[in-house]
Every structure is written in C-alpha cells, then in structure tokens.
C-alpha positions as CSV (number, residue, x, y, z in Angstrom):
1,M,66.1,88.8,11.0
2,T,66.5,86.8,14.2
3,A,67.3,88.8,17.3
4,A,70.2,87.9,19.5
5,P,69.3,85.5,22.3
6,A,69.0,86.8,25.8
7,V,71.1,85.1,28.4
8,R,70.4,85.0,32.1
9,T,72.5,83.5,34.8
10,I,70.7,81.2,37.2
11,A,72.4,80.8,40.5
12,S,69.6,81.1,43.0
13,V,65.9,80.6,43.4
14,A,65.4,84.3,42.9
15,D,67.3,84.2,39.6
16,A,65.2,81.3,38.5
17,A,62.0,83.2,39.4
18,R,63.0,86.3,37.6
19,A,64.1,84.2,34.5
20,R,60.7,82.4,34.5
21,A,59.0,85.8,34.8
22,A,61.0,87.1,31.8
23,V,60.1,84.0,29.7
24,D,56.4,84.4,30.8
25,R,56.4,88.0,29.7
26,V,57.7,87.0,26.2
27,A,55.0,84.3,25.9
28,T,52.4,86.8,27.1
29,D,53.5,89.5,24.7
30,G,53.6,86.9,21.9
31,G,49.9,86.1,22.4
32,V,50.4,82.6,23.6
33,P,47.1,81.3,25.1
34,A,47.0,81.0,28.9
35,V,46.9,77.1,28.9
36,D,49.9,76.9,26.6
37,R,51.7,79.5,28.7
38,V,51.1,77.5,31.8
39,R,52.3,74.3,30.1
40,F,55.4,76.1,28.8
41,R,56.1,77.7,32.2
42,T,55.6,74.5,34.1
43,A,58.0,72.6,31.9
44,L,60.6,75.5,32.4
45,T,60.1,75.5,36.1
46,A,60.7,71.7,36.3
47,R,64.0,72.2,34.5
48,L,65.0,75.1,36.6
49,R,64.3,73.1,39.7
50,R,66.5,70.2,38.6
51,C,69.4,72.6,37.7
52,L,69.1,74.4,41.1
53,G,69.1,71.0,42.7
54,R,72.5,70.1,41.2
55,G,74.0,73.5,42.2
56,G,76.3,75.8,40.4
57,A,75.5,78.5,37.9
58,W,73.4,77.9,34.8
59,E,72.8,79.9,31.7
60,L,69.3,80.4,30.5
61,R,69.3,81.2,26.8
62,I,66.0,82.7,25.5
63,Q,65.8,82.9,21.7
64,V,62.8,84.5,20.0
65,R,62.5,83.4,16.4
66,P,60.1,85.5,14.2
67,A,57.8,83.9,11.8
68,T,59.1,83.2,8.3
69,A,57.6,81.8,5.1
70,E,58.8,78.3,6.1
71,Q,57.7,78.2,9.7
72,D,55.7,80.0,12.4
73,G,57.3,82.2,15.1
74,R,58.4,80.7,18.4
75,V,60.5,81.1,21.4
76,D,63.2,78.6,22.4
77,V,64.6,78.2,25.9
78,S,67.6,76.1,26.8
79,L,69.7,75.6,30.0
80,R,73.5,75.1,30.0
81,P,76.0,75.1,32.8
82,A,77.7,78.5,33.2
83,G,81.0,76.8,34.1
84,P,82.3,73.3,34.6
85,R,79.5,70.7,34.8
86,P,78.6,70.2,38.3
87,P,78.4,66.6,39.4
88,G,74.9,65.1,39.5
89,P,73.1,61.9,40.2
90,A,74.0,59.0,38.0
91,G,72.1,59.1,34.8
92,D,71.1,62.7,35.2
93,E,71.4,64.4,31.9
94,A,69.3,67.5,32.4
95,D,71.9,69.7,30.6
96,D,71.6,67.6,27.5
97,E,67.9,68.0,27.3
98,P,66.6,69.7,24.1
99,S,65.4,73.3,24.1
100,L,61.9,74.1,25.2
101,T,59.9,75.6,22.4
102,C,56.6,77.5,22.6
103,P,54.9,78.8,19.4
104,L,54.3,82.6,19.3
105,P,51.2,83.7,17.4
106,H,52.8,87.1,16.9
107,R,56.1,88.8,17.5
108,P,56.6,90.2,21.1
109,A,57.6,93.8,21.8
110,E,61.2,94.8,21.5
111,G,63.1,94.8,24.8
112,G,60.8,92.4,26.4
113,L,63.6,89.9,26.9
114,G,65.8,92.3,28.8
115,A,63.1,93.7,31.1
116,G,61.8,91.6,33.9
117,L,58.8,91.8,36.1
118,P,58.8,92.2,39.8
119,L,58.3,88.9,41.5
120,S,55.1,90.0,43.1
121,E,53.6,90.9,39.7
122,A,55.0,87.8,38.2
123,L,53.3,85.7,40.9
124,L,50.0,87.6,40.4
125,R,50.2,86.9,36.6
126,A,51.0,83.3,37.3
127,D,47.9,83.2,39.5
128,E,45.9,84.8,36.7
129,D,47.1,82.1,34.3
130,T,46.2,79.5,36.9
131,A,42.8,81.0,37.3
132,A,42.3,80.9,33.5
133,V,43.4,77.2,33.5
134,L,41.0,76.5,36.3
135,R,38.2,78.2,34.4
136,L,39.0,76.2,31.4
137,L,39.0,73.1,33.6
138,D,35.6,74.1,35.0
139,E,34.3,74.5,31.5
140,R,35.7,71.1,30.5
141,E,34.3,69.5,33.6
142,H,31.0,71.1,32.9
143,L,31.1,69.9,29.3
144,L,32.3,66.5,30.6
145,R,29.3,66.4,33.0
146,L,27.0,67.3,30.1
147,H,28.6,64.6,28.0
148,R,28.3,62.1,30.8
149,E,24.6,63.0,31.3
150,E,24.1,62.7,27.6
151,L,26.0,59.4,27.5
152,H,23.9,58.2,30.4
153,Q,20.7,59.2,28.7
154,T,22.0,57.6,25.5
155,N,22.8,54.5,27.5
156,Q,19.3,54.5,29.1
157,G,17.8,55.0,25.6
158,V,19.9,52.1,24.3
159,L,18.9,49.9,27.3
160,A,15.3,50.9,26.7
161,L,15.7,50.1,23.0
162,H,17.2,46.8,23.9
163,A,14.4,46.1,26.2
164,D,11.9,47.1,23.5
165,L,13.7,44.9,21.0
166,E,13.8,42.0,23.5
167,A,10.1,42.5,24.2
168,A,9.4,42.7,20.4
169,A,11.5,39.5,19.9
170,R,9.6,37.7,22.6
171,A,6.3,38.8,21.1
172,Q,7.5,37.7,17.7
173,R,8.6,34.4,19.0
174,A,5.2,34.0,20.8
175,L,3.5,34.9,17.5
176,L,5.6,32.4,15.6
177,D,4.9,29.8,18.2
178,A,1.2,30.5,18.0
179,E,1.3,30.4,14.3
180,R,3.3,27.2,14.3
181,A,0.8,25.7,16.8
182,A,-2.1,27.0,14.7
183,R,-0.6,25.5,11.6
184,A,0.0,22.2,13.4
185,E,-3.6,22.2,14.6
186,A,-4.9,23.0,11.2
187,E,-2.7,20.3,9.7
188,R,-4.0,17.9,12.3
189,A,-7.6,18.9,11.6
190,R,-7.0,18.5,7.9
191,R,-5.4,15.1,8.4
192,L,-8.3,14.0,10.5
193,L,-10.9,15.3,8.0
194,T,-9.0,13.7,5.1
195,F,-8.9,10.4,7.0
196,L,-12.6,10.7,7.8
197,G,-13.5,11.3,4.2
198,D,-11.3,8.4,2.9
199,A,-12.6,6.1,5.6
200,S,-16.2,7.0,4.9
201,A,-15.7,6.4,1.2
202,A,-14.0,3.0,2.0
203,V,-16.7,1.7,4.4
204,T,-19.6,2.9,2.1
205,A,-18.1,1.4,-1.0
206,S,-19.3,-2.1,0.0
207,L,-22.6,-3.6,0.9
208,S,-21.2,-6.5,2.7
209,H,-21.0,-6.5,6.5
210,T,-17.8,-8.6,6.5
211,A,-16.1,-6.3,4.0
212,I,-17.1,-3.2,6.0
213,L,-15.8,-4.5,9.3
214,R,-12.6,-5.8,7.7
215,C,-12.0,-2.4,6.1
216,L,-12.8,-0.6,9.4
217,S,-10.2,-2.6,11.3
218,A,-7.6,-2.0,8.6
219,L,-8.2,1.7,8.7
220,L,-8.1,2.2,12.5
221,V,-5.3,-0.2,13.6
222,P,-2.7,0.8,14.6
223,E,-2.8,4.6,14.3
224,Y,-6.1,5.3,16.0
225,A,-6.6,2.1,18.0
226,E,-4.6,-0.8,19.3
227,H,-7.5,-3.2,19.0
228,V,-11.0,-2.9,17.4
229,D,-14.0,-4.9,18.5
230,V,-17.4,-4.7,16.9
231,W,-20.5,-6.0,18.6
232,L,-23.4,-6.3,16.2
233,F,-26.9,-7.0,17.5
234,D,-28.8,-9.9,15.8
235,E,-32.1,-9.6,14.0
236,E,-34.0,-10.9,17.0
237,H,-32.6,-8.2,19.2
238,E,-33.6,-5.5,16.7
239,E,-37.1,-6.9,16.2
240,K,-37.5,-6.8,20.0
241,A,-36.4,-3.2,20.0
242,E,-39.0,-2.4,17.3
243,D,-41.8,-4.3,19.2
244,E,-41.0,-2.4,22.5
245,E,-41.2,0.9,20.7
246,G,-44.8,0.2,19.7
247,G,-44.4,0.7,16.0
248,G,-43.8,4.5,16.4
249,E,-40.6,6.3,15.6
250,R,-37.7,4.1,16.4
251,S,-35.4,5.1,19.2
252,R,-31.7,5.1,18.8
253,A,-31.3,3.1,22.0
254,A,-31.9,-0.6,21.8
255,P,-33.4,-2.6,24.7
256,A,-30.9,-3.4,27.5
257,P,-28.6,-6.1,26.4
258,P,-27.2,-8.6,28.8
259,G,-24.8,-7.4,31.5
260,P,-21.0,-7.3,31.0
261,G,-19.2,-10.5,30.6
262,P,-16.1,-12.0,29.1
263,E,-17.3,-11.1,25.6
264,H,-18.2,-7.4,26.0
265,P,-16.8,-4.8,28.4
266,A,-19.0,-2.7,30.6
267,A,-18.4,0.4,28.5
268,A,-19.8,-1.4,25.4
269,V,-22.8,-2.6,27.4
270,T,-23.4,0.9,28.7
271,A,-23.1,2.4,25.2
272,A,-25.7,-0.2,24.0
273,R,-28.1,0.7,26.8
274,T,-27.8,4.4,26.6
275,G,-26.9,5.0,22.9
276,R,-24.1,7.4,24.0
277,P,-20.3,7.1,23.6
278,Q,-18.5,5.8,26.7
279,Y,-14.9,6.3,27.8
280,A,-13.5,3.9,30.3
281,A,-10.1,4.8,31.8
282,P,-8.3,5.3,35.2
283,H,-8.8,9.0,34.9
284,P,-11.7,11.0,33.4
285,G,-11.1,12.0,29.8
286,N,-13.5,15.0,29.7
287,L,-14.0,14.3,26.0
288,P,-16.8,16.2,24.1
289,G,-20.0,14.2,24.0
290,V,-18.6,11.2,25.8
291,D,-19.5,9.9,29.2
292,D,-16.7,8.8,31.6
293,L,-16.6,5.4,33.3
294,P,-14.2,3.5,35.6
295,P,-11.5,1.5,33.8
296,A,-12.4,-1.7,32.2
297,A,-11.6,-4.9,34.1
298,R,-9.9,-6.6,31.1
299,S,-8.0,-3.4,30.2
300,P,-7.3,-1.4,33.4
301,R,-4.4,0.6,32.1
302,R,-5.4,1.2,28.5
303,P,-8.5,3.4,28.0
304,L,-11.5,2.0,26.1
305,L,-13.8,4.1,23.8
306,A,-17.2,2.5,23.1
307,L,-19.1,4.1,20.3
308,P,-22.7,3.2,19.3
309,L,-23.2,2.2,15.7
310,A,-26.6,3.7,14.9
311,A,-28.6,4.7,11.8
312,R,-32.4,4.4,12.1
313,R,-31.8,2.3,15.2
314,L,-28.9,1.1,17.2
315,L,-27.1,-1.7,15.3
316,G,-24.2,-2.4,17.5
317,V,-21.2,-1.0,19.4
318,L,-17.7,-0.3,18.2
319,T,-15.1,-0.6,21.0
320,L,-11.6,0.8,20.5
321,T,-8.5,0.3,22.7
322,A,-6.4,3.4,22.8
323,P,-3.0,3.1,21.0
324,G,-1.4,5.3,23.6
325,P,-2.2,6.6,27.1
326,R,-5.4,8.3,26.1
327,F,-7.7,9.5,23.3
328,D,-7.5,13.2,22.6
329,A,-10.5,15.4,22.0
330,D,-10.1,16.0,18.2
331,T,-9.5,12.3,17.5
332,T,-12.5,11.4,19.6
333,V,-14.8,13.7,17.6
334,M,-13.6,12.2,14.4
335,L,-14.1,8.6,15.7
336,V,-17.6,9.4,16.9
337,E,-18.5,10.8,13.4
338,L,-16.9,7.8,11.7
339,A,-18.9,5.4,13.9
340,R,-22.0,7.2,12.9
341,R,-21.1,6.8,9.2
342,V,-20.2,3.1,9.8
343,G,-23.6,2.6,11.4
344,I,-25.3,4.1,8.2
345,A,-23.1,1.9,6.0
346,L,-24.0,-1.2,8.1
347,D,-27.7,-0.3,8.0
348,N,-27.5,0.2,4.2
349,A,-25.8,-3.2,3.9
350,R,-28.4,-4.9,6.0
351,R,-31.3,-3.2,4.1
352,Y,-29.6,-4.2,0.8
353,E,-29.3,-7.8,2.0
354,Q,-33.0,-7.8,3.0
355,Y,-34.0,-6.3,-0.3
356,R,-31.8,-8.7,-2.2
357,D,-33.0,-11.7,-0.3
358,T,-36.6,-10.6,-0.9
359,A,-36.0,-10.2,-4.6
360,E,-34.1,-13.5,-4.8
361,T,-36.9,-15.3,-2.9
362,L,-39.5,-13.8,-5.2
363,Q,-37.4,-14.7,-8.2
364,R,-36.9,-18.3,-7.2
365,A,-40.5,-18.7,-6.2
366,Q,-41.5,-17.9,-9.8
367,L,-39.0,-20.3,-11.4
368,T,-41.0,-23.4,-12.3
369,D,-40.1,-27.1,-11.8
370,L,-39.0,-28.8,-14.9
371,P,-41.5,-31.2,-16.5
372,T,-40.9,-34.8,-17.4
373,V,-40.9,-35.3,-21.2
374,P,-40.3,-38.7,-22.9
375,G,-37.1,-38.6,-24.9
376,L,-35.9,-35.4,-23.4
377,L,-33.6,-34.7,-20.4
378,L,-33.8,-31.2,-18.8
379,A,-31.6,-29.3,-16.4
380,A,-31.8,-25.7,-15.3
381,R,-29.7,-23.4,-13.1
382,Y,-30.4,-20.0,-11.7
383,L,-27.6,-18.1,-9.9
384,P,-28.3,-14.6,-8.5
385,A,-25.7,-11.8,-8.9
386,T,-23.2,-11.7,-6.1
387,R,-22.5,-7.9,-6.4
388,G,-25.0,-5.0,-6.2
389,L,-28.7,-5.3,-6.7
390,N,-28.4,-7.0,-10.1
391,I,-31.0,-9.7,-9.4
392,G,-34.7,-10.2,-10.3
393,G,-34.6,-9.9,-14.1
394,D,-33.5,-13.3,-15.5
395,W,-35.8,-16.3,-15.8
396,Y,-36.3,-19.6,-17.4
397,D,-39.4,-21.7,-18.0
398,A,-40.2,-25.1,-19.5
399,F,-43.7,-26.5,-19.9
400,R,-45.8,-28.7,-22.3
401,Q,-48.2,-27.3,-24.8
402,P,-51.6,-28.9,-25.4
403,D,-50.3,-30.8,-28.5
404,G,-47.6,-32.4,-26.2
405,S,-44.6,-30.4,-27.4
406,L,-42.2,-28.8,-25.0
407,L,-41.8,-25.1,-24.9
408,A,-38.4,-24.0,-23.4
409,V,-38.1,-20.3,-22.6
410,I,-35.2,-18.1,-21.4
411,G,-35.5,-14.3,-20.8
412,D,-34.1,-11.3,-19.3
413,V,-36.0,-8.2,-18.1
414,T,-34.2,-4.8,-18.1
415,G,-33.6,-3.4,-14.7
416,H,-33.1,-5.3,-11.4
417,G,-34.6,-5.7,-8.0
418,L,-38.2,-6.3,-7.0
419,H,-39.7,-4.4,-9.9
420,A,-37.9,-6.5,-12.4
421,A,-38.9,-9.7,-10.6
422,V,-42.5,-8.7,-10.6
423,V,-42.4,-7.8,-14.3
424,M,-40.7,-11.1,-15.0
425,G,-43.6,-12.9,-13.3
426,R,-46.1,-11.1,-15.4
427,L,-44.2,-11.9,-18.6
428,R,-44.0,-15.6,-17.6
429,T,-47.7,-15.7,-16.9
430,A,-48.7,-14.0,-20.1
431,L,-46.3,-16.2,-22.1
432,R,-47.9,-19.3,-20.7
433,A,-51.4,-17.9,-21.6
434,Y,-50.4,-17.2,-25.2
435,A,-48.7,-20.6,-25.5
436,V,-51.9,-22.6,-25.0
437,A,-53.5,-21.1,-28.1
438,D,-53.8,-23.0,-31.3
439,D,-50.8,-22.7,-33.6
440,A,-48.9,-20.9,-30.9
441,T,-45.4,-21.0,-32.4
442,P,-42.5,-19.4,-30.7
443,G,-42.6,-16.4,-33.1
444,R,-46.3,-15.8,-32.6
445,V,-45.9,-16.0,-28.8
446,L,-43.1,-13.4,-28.9
447,T,-45.2,-11.2,-31.2
448,Q,-48.1,-11.2,-28.7
449,L,-45.7,-10.5,-25.7
450,H,-44.2,-7.6,-27.6
451,R,-47.6,-6.0,-28.2
452,M,-48.6,-6.6,-24.6
453,L,-45.4,-5.1,-23.2
454,R,-45.7,-2.0,-25.5
455,H,-49.2,-1.2,-24.3
456,L,-49.2,-2.3,-20.7
457,Q,-45.5,-1.6,-19.6
458,P,-44.2,1.3,-21.8
459,G,-40.6,2.0,-21.2
460,L,-39.8,-1.5,-20.0
461,Y,-37.9,-3.9,-22.2
462,A,-37.0,-7.5,-22.2
463,T,-35.2,-10.1,-24.2
464,A,-36.4,-13.7,-24.7
465,L,-35.8,-16.8,-26.7
466,I,-38.4,-19.5,-27.1
467,A,-37.7,-23.0,-28.4
468,R,-40.3,-25.7,-29.2
469,I,-39.3,-29.3,-29.2
470,R,-41.8,-32.1,-30.3
471,P,-40.9,-35.5,-28.9
472,G,-39.8,-37.8,-31.6
473,E,-38.9,-35.1,-34.1
474,R,-35.3,-34.2,-35.1
475,E,-35.7,-30.5,-35.1
476,V,-36.3,-27.5,-32.9
477,V,-38.3,-24.4,-33.8
478,W,-37.1,-21.3,-32.1
479,A,-37.6,-17.5,-32.2
480,S,-35.6,-14.7,-30.5
481,A,-36.4,-11.2,-29.3
482,G,-32.9,-9.6,-29.0
483,H,-31.6,-12.5,-26.8
484,P,-28.2,-14.1,-27.0
485,P,-28.2,-17.1,-29.5
486,A,-28.8,-20.6,-28.4
487,V,-26.1,-23.3,-28.8
488,V,-26.7,-26.8,-30.1
489,R,-24.3,-29.8,-29.7
490,D,-24.8,-32.9,-31.8
491,D,-24.0,-36.4,-30.9
492,A,-20.5,-36.1,-32.6
493,G,-19.6,-33.2,-30.4
494,T,-19.9,-30.5,-33.0
495,V,-21.3,-27.3,-31.6
496,R,-23.4,-24.8,-33.6
497,V,-24.5,-21.3,-32.6
498,L,-28.0,-20.5,-33.8
499,D,-27.0,-17.1,-34.9
500,A,-30.0,-16.1,-37.1
501,K,-30.7,-12.4,-36.9
502,P,-32.9,-11.9,-33.8
503,G,-35.8,-9.6,-33.6
504,V,-36.0,-6.4,-31.6
505,M,-36.3,-6.5,-27.8
506,L,-39.7,-6.9,-26.4
507,G,-41.4,-3.6,-25.5
508,V,-39.4,-1.5,-28.0
509,P,-41.9,1.1,-29.4
510,V,-41.8,-0.3,-33.0
511,P,-44.2,-3.0,-34.4
512,C,-42.5,-6.3,-35.0
513,A,-43.6,-9.8,-36.1
514,Y,-41.0,-12.4,-34.9
515,P,-40.2,-15.2,-37.4
516,D,-39.7,-18.8,-36.5
517,H,-36.5,-20.6,-37.3
518,V,-35.8,-24.3,-37.5
519,A,-32.6,-26.1,-36.5
520,G,-31.8,-29.8,-36.5
521,L,-31.9,-31.6,-33.1
522,P,-31.2,-35.3,-33.8
523,P,-31.1,-37.8,-30.9
524,G,-28.0,-37.3,-28.8
525,S,-28.0,-33.6,-29.4
526,S,-28.2,-30.9,-26.7
527,L,-29.8,-27.4,-26.8
528,V,-28.5,-24.8,-24.4
529,L,-30.4,-21.6,-23.6
530,Y,-28.8,-19.0,-21.4
531,T,-28.8,-15.3,-20.4
532,D,-26.1,-12.8,-21.0
533,G,-24.8,-13.1,-17.4
534,L,-23.2,-16.4,-18.3
535,V,-21.1,-15.2,-21.3
536,E,-20.9,-11.4,-21.2
537,R,-17.9,-9.7,-19.5
538,R,-17.4,-6.0,-19.5
539,A,-13.8,-6.1,-20.6
540,R,-14.3,-8.6,-23.4
541,G,-17.9,-8.4,-24.7
542,I,-20.3,-11.3,-25.4
543,D,-18.8,-13.0,-28.5
544,P,-15.7,-14.4,-26.7
545,G,-18.1,-15.7,-24.0
546,I,-20.2,-17.5,-26.5
547,E,-17.1,-19.1,-28.0
548,R,-16.1,-20.3,-24.5
549,L,-19.5,-21.7,-23.9
550,G,-19.3,-23.6,-27.2
551,R,-15.9,-25.1,-26.3
552,A,-17.1,-26.1,-22.8
553,L,-20.2,-27.8,-24.3
554,A,-18.1,-29.5,-26.9
555,A,-15.8,-30.9,-24.2
556,L,-18.8,-32.8,-22.7
557,S,-19.5,-36.3,-24.0
558,T,-22.9,-37.7,-24.9
559,P,-22.9,-40.3,-22.1
560,E,-22.1,-37.5,-19.6
561,L,-25.1,-35.5,-20.8
562,E,-27.5,-38.5,-20.8
563,Q,-26.4,-39.9,-17.4
564,D,-26.4,-36.7,-15.4
565,P,-27.6,-33.6,-17.2
566,D,-27.5,-31.7,-13.8
567,A,-23.8,-32.4,-13.5
568,A,-23.3,-31.3,-17.1
569,A,-25.1,-28.0,-16.3
570,D,-22.9,-27.5,-13.3
571,A,-19.8,-28.2,-15.4
572,L,-20.8,-25.6,-17.9
573,L,-21.3,-23.0,-15.1
574,K,-18.0,-23.9,-13.4
575,T,-16.1,-23.4,-16.7
576,L,-17.8,-20.2,-17.6
577,L,-17.9,-18.5,-14.2
578,Y,-14.7,-19.5,-12.4
579,D,-13.1,-16.1,-13.2
580,S,-16.3,-14.0,-12.9
581,E,-17.5,-12.0,-10.0
582,R,-21.1,-12.4,-11.2
583,D,-22.2,-8.9,-11.7
584,D,-25.5,-10.1,-13.2
585,D,-28.0,-13.0,-12.8
586,V,-27.2,-16.2,-14.6
587,C,-29.8,-18.6,-16.1
588,L,-29.1,-21.8,-17.9
589,L,-31.5,-24.3,-19.5
590,L,-30.1,-27.5,-20.9
591,C,-32.4,-29.7,-23.1
592,H,-30.9,-33.0,-24.3
593,A,-32.6,-35.3,-26.8
594,E,-31.9,-38.9,-25.7
595,A,-30.2,-41.1,-28.3
596,G,-32.4,-44.0,-29.6
597,P,-34.0,-45.5,-32.6
598,E,-34.9,-42.9,-35.2
599,P,-38.7,-42.4,-35.4
600,R,-40.3,-43.4,-38.6
601,G,-40.4,-40.6,-41.2
602,E,-37.7,-38.6,-39.5
603,A,-34.9,-39.8,-41.6
604,A,-36.5,-38.4,-44.7
605,R,-37.1,-35.0,-43.1
606,S,-33.6,-34.8,-41.7
607,A,-31.9,-35.7,-45.0
608,G,-32.6,-32.2,-46.4
609,R,-31.5,-30.2,-43.3
610,A,-28.2,-28.6,-42.9
611,E,-26.1,-31.2,-41.0
612,P,-22.3,-31.5,-40.8
613,A,-21.0,-33.2,-43.9
614,A,-18.8,-36.3,-43.8
615,G,-15.3,-35.3,-43.0
616,G,-16.5,-32.0,-41.7
617,A,-15.9,-30.5,-38.3
618,A,-14.1,-32.9,-35.9
619,R,-15.5,-33.9,-32.5
620,G,-15.2,-31.1,-30.0
621,S,-15.2,-28.3,-32.6
622,V,-17.6,-25.3,-32.5
623,E,-19.5,-24.6,-35.7
624,V,-21.4,-21.3,-36.2
625,I,-24.2,-21.5,-38.7
626,R,-25.0,-18.1,-40.2
627,R,-28.2,-18.5,-42.2
628,E,-27.9,-15.1,-43.9
629,G,-24.9,-16.1,-46.0
630,G,-25.3,-19.9,-45.8
631,R,-21.6,-20.3,-44.7
632,R,-20.1,-22.3,-41.9
633,E,-17.3,-21.1,-39.6
634,S,-15.4,-23.4,-37.3
635,L,-14.3,-21.6,-34.1
C-alpha cells in the first residue's frame, strides 16, 4: 500500500535546506548508495534554486512508493507552485518538469518523511556523502591511472612489436633480395656455363680453321663482343718459336711478334709476347687473371680484351671489342676458358691438316704413272676425302706383265690415315711381285695376296679387283676380292656391270682361291674400275650409285672417250660427286680399247661370247650381266 505523500512548503532558503535534508534522509534510510544520493540531491538542489529564484511559495511533494511485483521501490519528488504561478523568465518551465525519481533498495522507516534533520547535521551528512564521492573519485582516478599505465605499456609493447615486425620485414626483404640476387647470379653462371659448353662443342665439331673461326664469330657477336678479330701465327713463326726453345718443352709464349700497327692493337701484341690475357680500357678492369693496359688507339672508348689462343704452344690471339662499357668478371673468366678451348680446337685442326697432308702425300707418292700400251687409252683419278681422316686406303695401279699384257688394279684397304697408306704400299709392291710370275692370272695374284695378308697382317683387310687386258684381244680377264664390280661400256653405248659373285675380302681368316672371269672387251669398249667412295652413299647404299655410274658412262660417246679419256674421267667424277661431301677416298681407272680393224682370229673367239643381240639394248642403256642365272637386266 502506497503511503500518502509528504508535502513541504518552500518559501525560503531555510525551507529548501530542510526539505532537501528530509529527502536525503529518506534516500539514506532507503539504502540508496552515496553516489546516487549525491546525484539525486544535486538535481533536487538545482530545482529548488530555480524555484527560489522565481520567488513565491512552492510545494515539495515527496512520494515513497514501495516495491511491488511489477517494479522496484522508489521515491518521487516534484515541485509545484503553492499559489498562482509567479512570473518567470520567458521559456522557463521549471514547474512543468517531471518528477525526480530515485530507486530505493529497501523501504525507509516510517515517519521519516515528516521528521527532518537539523541543518548542521544535514550539512555534515552532505559532507560525508561528498567525502564518499571523493573517495570514489580517488579510486576511479587510481584505476584510471593504472589503466593509463597499462595502456601506455600496451602501447609501448605494440610499438616494440611494430618495430620488431618492421625489423623482421626488413630482414625478410633483405633475405629475399639476397636470394633473388643469388638466383640471378646462379642463373647467370648457369647461362655462361651452358654457353661455354655449347660453344666448345661447336668449335670442336670441325677440323677446319675457317669453320672454327666463322663459328666463333657467330657465337660471340653481338652478345659477348661487338667485334671479333683473330690473329693466327703462320707456320714460319711457330717453327721459329720451336727453334728458339731449343727442342725442349715448348713454352706457351711465342717469340716477340712485330710491334703494334694498323693490323693488330697493342693489347694483342702484348698478349702474343707474354701469353697472358690483356685488357685495354680507359679505366682498369681489375679482371681475374687479366693484365690492364691503357686504352687502344683505334678504340679509345670501347675496351679491348686480347686473349691468347694456346694449346701446346701459342697459336694466335683473339681480340674482342666490348659490346658495352666494359667486360664483367664472370664473362671474362668464361671468355678466357673459351679461348683456351678454341686454341686446342685450332691446334687439333692444324695437326689434322698436317697428318692429312702427310697421308695424302704418301698416298699420291705411291700411285704410279700410267703406262703406254698400244691400242689402249688409260686415265686415272685419285681424290682424297674432304672430311675427317678418311684418306690413305684407296689405290689404283696399271703396269705391263712380262708377256706384254696390261694389269689394271683397283683396291681399298680398311682403315684410314698413315697406317692404311703404308699397308696399301705393301700390297701394291707384293701385287707387282706376284704379277711377274709365270701364269700369273688375276685370280692367282689375289689368292697369293690373300695368303700374304692373312699371315703378315692379321686383322687387316682389303678389297681389290684385278683386270688383265692383252693388246689385240677382245676380252678382259678379271678377278675380285670383295670389291665393287667393274663396269664395261661397248661401242654401241650399252653398259654392263660385271656382277659375278666376288670372293671374300683379302685378309679374312678363311682360305680362298679366287676364280678368274672373262668378259668381252671389243674395240671401242671401255672398262671402268673404281672404289666405293665413288658410288656409295650412306643414305642410299651402293647399288643406286652403280646404276648412276652406268648411266653416266652410257651418256659418253666413243669419240669422246678416244679423243680425251682424261676429260671423260673428269665427266664421270663430276656426275657422280656433285652432290657428295666426299666422306671417303675416290679412285677411278678408265681403260678404253681403241676402235680399229679386228685382229685376225678374234672374230671367231668373240662369236661365242655373250654380246648384245641384234635389236637388244638401245644405245645409252645399262645392262647388268648376272652370270649365275644367265639372265640380262636393263637398268
């Protein structure tokens, strides 16, 4: 049940003080906390001051409302004029303000609204509440200071964390930059090594000075050099170097070449004199293993790098003009190593040329001059291989036997080089020795050569074909030891391939007696002996080459063969070798029987031989006679 409100009349400051003390007592008895009491009392004081300022009497109504099930207990305080509303400032509506409310934790004692407190006691209680508020403020300020310190420390920690994170980020960026630089350096080193390997393979793939230098220029320009100049010392210069060294171990430095001139810069001359790389530029390069020189007169702004080309001795100097402002250290190390490998490649090429020239000279020295035989025209050609060391194994020979017959020989020793040339000379000498014996037919000569080679040169093999031609006879006797078949062209232009089964190669470790074969060779006919280098191609084999040889021989006329057999031999070579790189030696021996009156008795012997029948192969056709089956094939 709600108690009746207490009403107090406020006409003076004392009335207001007593009323405020009564309200404060109710709030105190109701257990209102000091801070809430102070807030409530301060708000009431402000309203009382405004009312007193307007003058007149005011009624202060204090209503205590106990707690119910719907709401908590509270005290309501309102001010109303006790009489007519006194005039106030415009807009002042203090009397229309809502009631002040203060929650009461518990019900105050009965009679508290009517009793008041003495003013002195009320002031003291107010001071106590003020002291409580001040203590609370002190506590809040203390807590606030603690929070501020904690916030400051937190901020310091955050700043320190940010500083650590920034330092970690800088360190991470530095590591990433270092890793990126290391990767770039590794990639550059890999690229330089790859280039060095590819360039080394390219310069060592050839044994030609010209090809090596052309390849070197294509490799270096324009990425590693703007201009490439190679100064190679001549043979006289190198021989002088060897003589001055007294036959001992050869020095890498050659004798002093002539001074600098318009042809060679001073850096190249210094590199030739000292055998050390030289760098000529306006500023020192400080490159590893390279000496610094003043800038070159003909290239004062672009640096020059002069690198010796040395193997067993100094062969020359490679001079490079920088593609940019300077040569860097890594590129210089690569270029120095490349120059060393180029020097080895040039030395190998020079030694190959010397070896090849020696073998070719020995080979040509052992090839005999063709004899003069009545009724026969002879022409021979020898072409050394143009690639590799494939020289020294092929040979031809033509000489007269004691009975006046001509023995034409063509052969090919397995292997190449000086050893093959020496063995070829031995076979040629032995063949001539066996050929002067009585009844020395081509088959018997090959049989004796086979025995000799098996016993004296085991493991070495050779092919050979020997043809014997007697002046005045219309036939040729021949025998073959694994050699490509001979080709015969008659006066009508029909070409036959003497394709009888050949015997085994000379030197094969099996006994063999080589049979003699007979083929017609009437006047106006031509017999062509050759080695496999003329007709064999790796991609097509030997049979298509023999067919081409037959067509080329058929295309020649009898007057051409009789007027100039050397020109006819050249025509055959031109036709057969125009599309070949000559990987092997080529030997060709052309024997032409001059057309003339038929010797007595020859007509009867030739009547029973296999000759083209009337209406047979036309002029210019190629006819292969296969004696095993007795059949003819026109190619």
